[in-house]
N, CA, C and O atoms as CSV, one atom per row, in Angstrom:
chain,resi,resn,atom,element,x,y,z
A,1,UNK,N,N,-9.211,10.780,4.902
A,1,UNK,CA,C,-10.593,10.496,4.385
A,1,UNK,C,C,-11.092,8.978,4.313
A,1,UNK,O,O,-10.339,8.244,3.674
A,2,UNK,N,N,-12.107,8.447,4.799
A,2,UNK,CA,C,-12.701,7.214,4.978
A,2,UNK,C,C,-13.015,6.448,3.691
A,2,UNK,O,O,-13.017,5.218,3.642
A,3,UNK,N,N,-13.294,7.291,2.599
A,3,UNK,CA,C,-13.489,6.584,1.415
A,3,UNK,C,C,-12.200,6.520,0.808
A,3,UNK,O,O,-12.151,5.557,0.043
A,4,UNK,N,N,-11.110,7.186,0.851
A,4,UNK,CA,C,-9.909,6.928,0.236
A,4,UNK,C,C,-9.076,5.810,1.138
A,4,UNK,O,O,-8.125,5.193,0.659
A,5,UNK,N,N,-9.409,5.676,2.106
A,5,UNK,CA,C,-8.960,4.495,2.967
A,5,UNK,C,C,-9.511,3.374,2.675
A,5,UNK,O,O,-8.856,2.370,2.955
A,6,UNK,N,N,-10.563,3.232,2.174
A,6,UNK,CA,C,-11.483,1.916,1.791
A,6,UNK,C,C,-10.856,1.616,0.562
A,6,UNK,O,O,-10.226,0.566,0.437
A,7,UNK,N,N,-10.988,2.612,-0.557
A,7,UNK,CA,C,-10.182,2.182,-1.904
A,7,UNK,C,C,-8.796,1.598,-1.665
A,7,UNK,O,O,-8.484,0.549,-2.229
A,8,UNK,N,N,-7.844,2.310,-0.752
A,8,UNK,CA,C,-6.644,1.864,-0.748
A,8,UNK,C,C,-6.582,0.446,-0.217
A,8,UNK,O,O,-5.764,-0.364,-0.653
A,9,UNK,N,N,-7.503,0.148,0.778
A,9,UNK,CA,C,-7.649,-1.269,1.503
A,9,UNK,C,C,-8.206,-2.210,0.428
A,9,UNK,O,O,-7.836,-3.382,0.503
A,10,UNK,N,N,-9.075,-1.853,-0.601
A,10,UNK,CA,C,-9.594,-2.968,-1.370
A,10,UNK,C,C,-8.304,-3.181,-2.369
A,10,UNK,O,O,-7.917,-4.241,-2.862
A,11,UNK,N,N,-7.767,-1.895,-2.518
A,11,UNK,CA,C,-6.353,-2.259,-3.885
A,11,UNK,C,C,-5.388,-3.166,-3.212
A,11,UNK,O,O,-4.858,-4.016,-3.928
A,12,UNK,N,N,-5.056,-3.122,-1.887
A,12,UNK,CA,C,-4.136,-3.725,-1.482
A,12,UNK,C,C,-4.588,-5.334,-1.509
A,12,UNK,O,O,-3.872,-6.253,-1.907
A,13,UNK,N,N,-6.120,-5.469,-0.927
A,13,UNK,CA,C,-6.606,-6.644,-0.889
A,13,UNK,C,C,-6.700,-7.284,-2.343
A,13,UNK,O,O,-6.494,-8.496,-2.407
A,14,UNK,N,N,-6.946,-6.702,-3.334
A,14,UNK,CA,C,-6.895,-7.133,-4.722
A,14,UNK,C,C,-5.576,-7.701,-5.232
A,14,UNK,O,O,-5.507,-8.759,-5.857
A,15,UNK,N,N,-4.476,-6.887,-4.907
A,15,UNK,CA,C,-3.316,-7.173,-5.352
A,15,UNK,C,C,-2.776,-8.437,-4.554
A,15,UNK,O,O,-1.948,-9.152,-5.118
A,16,UNK,N,N,-3.217,-8.757,-3.230
A,16,UNK,CA,C,-2.739,-9.932,-2.479
A,16,UNK,C,C,-3.544,-11.072,-3.203
A,16,UNK,O,O,-2.942,-12.134,-3.363
A,17,UNK,N,N,-4.742,-10.980,-3.625
A,17,UNK,CA,C,-5.491,-11.956,-4.197
A,17,UNK,C,C,-4.967,-12.366,-5.571
A,17,UNK,O,O,-5.016,-13.536,-5.949
A,18,UNK,N,N,-4.436,-11.315,-6.353
A,18,UNK,CA,C,-3.688,-11.634,-7.618
A,18,UNK,C,C,-2.603,-12.404,-7.429
A,18,UNK,O,O,-2.471,-13.439,-8.083
A,19,UNK,N,N,-1.521,-11.941,-6.355
A,19,UNK,CA,C,-0.610,-12.629,-6.201
A,19,UNK,C,C,-0.500,-14.105,-5.784
A,19,UNK,O,O,0.421,-14.892,-6.001
A,20,UNK,N,N,-1.758,-14.307,-5.078
A,20,UNK,CA,C,-2.225,-15.826,-4.532
A,20,UNK,C,C,-2.585,-16.689,-5.758
A,20,UNK,O,O,-2.289,-17.879,-5.868
A,21,UNK,N,N,-3.257,-15.957,-6.664
A,21,UNK,CA,C,-3.665,-16.573,-7.935
A,21,UNK,C,C,-2.612,-17.018,-8.587
A,21,UNK,O,O,-2.542,-18.186,-8.968
A,22,UNK,N,N,-1.569,-16.037,-8.810
A,22,UNK,CA,C,-0.202,-16.337,-9.784
A,22,UNK,C,C,0.348,-17.418,-9.230
A,22,UNK,O,O,0.554,-18.454,-9.863
A,23,UNK,N,N,0.667,-17.229,-7.826
A,23,UNK,CA,C,1.353,-18.777,-7.170
A,23,UNK,C,C,0.707,-19.835,-7.565
A,23,UNK,O,O,1.350,-20.765,-8.051
A,24,UNK,N,N,-0.528,-19.905,-7.454
A,24,UNK,CA,C,-1.354,-21.054,-7.574
A,24,UNK,C,C,-1.169,-21.690,-9.030
A,24,UNK,O,O,-1.263,-22.904,-9.211
A,25,UNK,N,N,-0.922,-20.858,-9.964
A,25,UNK,CA,C,-0.802,-21.067,-11.380
A,25,UNK,C,C,0.386,-21.597,-11.638
A,25,UNK,O,O,0.517,-22.317,-12.628
A,26,UNK,N,N,1.483,-21.321,-10.764
A,26,UNK,CA,C,3.069,-21.654,-10.788
A,26,UNK,C,C,3.005,-22.987,-10.452
A,26,UNK,O,O,4.039,-23.650,-10.357
């Protein structure tokens, strides 16, 4: 399903952003 793929893509993108932010804080 295209919608599900978009949601999973946004989720992985958000997780990568969170990881980058955590690295910046440290």
